Every structure is written in structure tokens, then in C-alpha cells.
C-alpha positions in Angstrom: -11.0 -31.4 -25.1 -13.5 -32.5 -22.9 -16.7 -29.9 -21.7 -15.0 -29.5 -18.3 -11.5 -28.3 -19.4 -13.3 -25.7 -22.2 -15.4 -24.5 -19.2 -12.5 -23.9 -17.3 -10.3 -22.4 -19.8 -13.3 -19.8 -21.1 -13.9 -19.2 -17.0 -10.1 -18.0 -16.7 -10.7 -15.9 -20.1 -13.8 -13.9 -18.8 -11.6 -13.9 -15.1 -8.5 -12.2 -16.4 -10.4 -10.5 -18.7 -13.0 -9.0 -15.9 -9.4 -7.8 -13.8 -7.9 -6.5 -16.7 -10.5 -3.9 -17.4 -10.8 -3.2 -13.4 -7.5 -2.9 -13.7 -7.0 -0.4 -16.7 -10.5 1.5 -15.9 -10.8 3.1 -19.6 -13.6 4.8 -18.5 -11.5 6.8 -16.0 -8.9 7.5 -17.8 -10.8 8.9 -20.4 -12.4 10.9 -17.8 -8.4 11.9 -16.6 -7.9 13.3 -20.3 -10.7 15.0 -20.8 -9.3 16.9 -17.0 -6.3 17.5 -18.2 -7.8 18.6 -21.7 -9.3 20.9 -19.9 -6.7 22.4 -17.7 -4.6 23.2 -20.8 -8.0 25.7 -22.0 -8.0 27.0 -19.2 -3.9 27.7 -19.8 -4.5 29.2 -23.4 -7.6 31.2 -22.7 -5.2 32.5 -19.8 -2.0 33.4 -21.9 -4.7 35.2 -24.7 -6.3 37.3 -21.6 -2.4 37.9 -20.7 -1.7 39.4 -23.4 -4.0 41.3 -24.2 -3.4 42.9 -21.0 0.0 43.2 -21.7 0.0 45.5 -24.6 -3.0 47.7 -23.0 -1.1 50.8 -22.4 -3.4 50.9 -19.1 -2.5 47.1 -18.6 -6.5 46.2 -17.9 -8.3 43.8 -21.1 -9.9 45.7 -23.1 -12.7 43.7 -25.0 -16.0 44.6 -26.9 -17.9 43.0 -24.4 -16.6 45.0 -21.5 -15.0 44.7 -18.6 -14.0 40.9 -17.3 -17.3 40.7 -14.8 -17.3 40.5 -11.0 -19.6 37.2 -10.7 -18.6 34.0 -12.3 -19.9 34.1 -16.0 -20.7 31.4 -18.8 -17.8 32.4 -22.2 -20.2 32.3 -25.1 -22.4 34.4 -27.0 -25.6 35.3 -25.8 -27.6 37.4 -23.6 -26.0 36.8 -19.6 -22.8 35.4 -21.0 -19.7 37.2 -21.4 -19.1 37.4 -25.0 -14.9 37.2 -25.0 -14.0 35.1 -28.7 -13.7 38.0 -30.8 -11.3 39.7 -27.5 -9.3 36.6 -27.9 -9.6 34.7 -31.6 -7.8 35.2 -33.8 -5.2 37.4 -32.5 -4.0 35.6 -29.4 -6.0 31.8 -30.4 -6.3 30.8 -33.4 -9.6 29.2 -32.5 -11.5 29.2 -28.6 -11.1 26.0 -27.0 -14.1 24.4 -25.0 -15.0 21.7 -22.7 -14.4 18.2 -24.3 -17.9 16.6 -23.0 -20.1 19.5 -22.4 -22.8 19.1 -24.9 -23.8 22.7 -25.8 -20.0 23.1 -25.9 -18.9 24.1 -29.4 -16.1 26.8 -31.6 -17.6 27.8 -34.9 -16.8 31.4 -35.0 -16.1 34.6 -32.9 -20.2 34.3 -33.6 -21.5 31.1 -32.7 -19.9 29.5 -30.0 -19.9 28.7 -25.8 -16.2 27.2 -24.1 -18.6 25.3 -21.4 -16.4 27.6 -19.0 -16.6 30.2 -16.7 -15.0 33.9 -16.0 -14.5 36.4 -13.3 -12.4 38.9 -12.0 -12.2 39.7 -8.3 -13.1 43.6 -7.7 -10.7 44.1 -5.3 -7.4 42.5 -6.9 -8.1 42.3 -10.1 -6.8 38.4 -9.9 -9.0 36.6 -12.9 -10.2 33.6 -12.2 -11.0 30.5 -15.0 -13.0 27.8 -14.0 -14.0 24.1 -15.4 -17.1 23.7 -14.1 -17.9 20.5 -15.9 -14.9 18.3 -14.9 -15.2 15.0 -14.4 -13.5 12.6 -11.3 -15.5 15.1 -8.8 -12.4 17.3 -9.7 -12.5 20.7 -9.9 -10.0 22.9 -12.1 -9.4 26.7 -11.9 -6.9 28.7 -13.3 -6.6 32.1 -11.1 -3.5 35.2 -12.0 
């Protein structure tokens, strides 16, 4: 084999590999998978809220943290947040789901967690809306019921 044949072969391999990476877009695939996970997390949290409401005689959500806030609030422990963890875990959810990419999001216990998700209740209609503010690829992930 000559040097020219080797260079041409390596060039073709590099071009095919580059085209394959562009076509597969692994970064986009992973971001899409994380967005799907966020949607499933919001569905799980909403199902826990709905189960809590179904067990309440008045049909409202009962929680030691009080009623679901009428302004968008992060679901986490600490001041300025809505501490929903003890109201859902472990009765309705074994663990509280949290955003897969947000650096501060975690769940260690009902006294140490940050979901990275937000909650709000429309005061006039009673509709509860959950959102994943860190959704990727320009997506808006919300769930309202």
C-alpha cells in the first residue's frame, strides 16, 4: 500500500464517522430522553397529588405545608419553596422524583430534597399545574389537572 491509499482510506473513515455522529446526534438524543423523564416525573407527582385529593373528604389537597400556592413555587425544602415531600412520600410515592440534570436537584429524604420542578394552583379554577423549568431543546414541559 502506498501512503496516498492510506491517507484516502483514513479520510473516508473520518468523513463517514463525522456524518454518522451528526446523523445520530447523541447530545440531542440524551436531552430528549431527559425531557421524557421529566414528563414522567411530573405525571408521577401529579398522580400522588390526585391520590391525596381523592382520600380527602373535601376533595382538596391536604399537606402540612398548607394549600398549594397560587404563585409558581419550587417544590423543595426551605424558605420560599413548597415542601410537598412529606405529603406525598412514602404514602403515594416511594421517593420524590427530581430533575435529571439540574445541579441542585436531589432527593435524600423528605427533609432533604429539591425536585427542580415547580407547582402552582389557579385560585379561581383550582387547576394544579406542574412544570419542569429546566427542560432542554427549547421545550416547555408542563402538566395541568
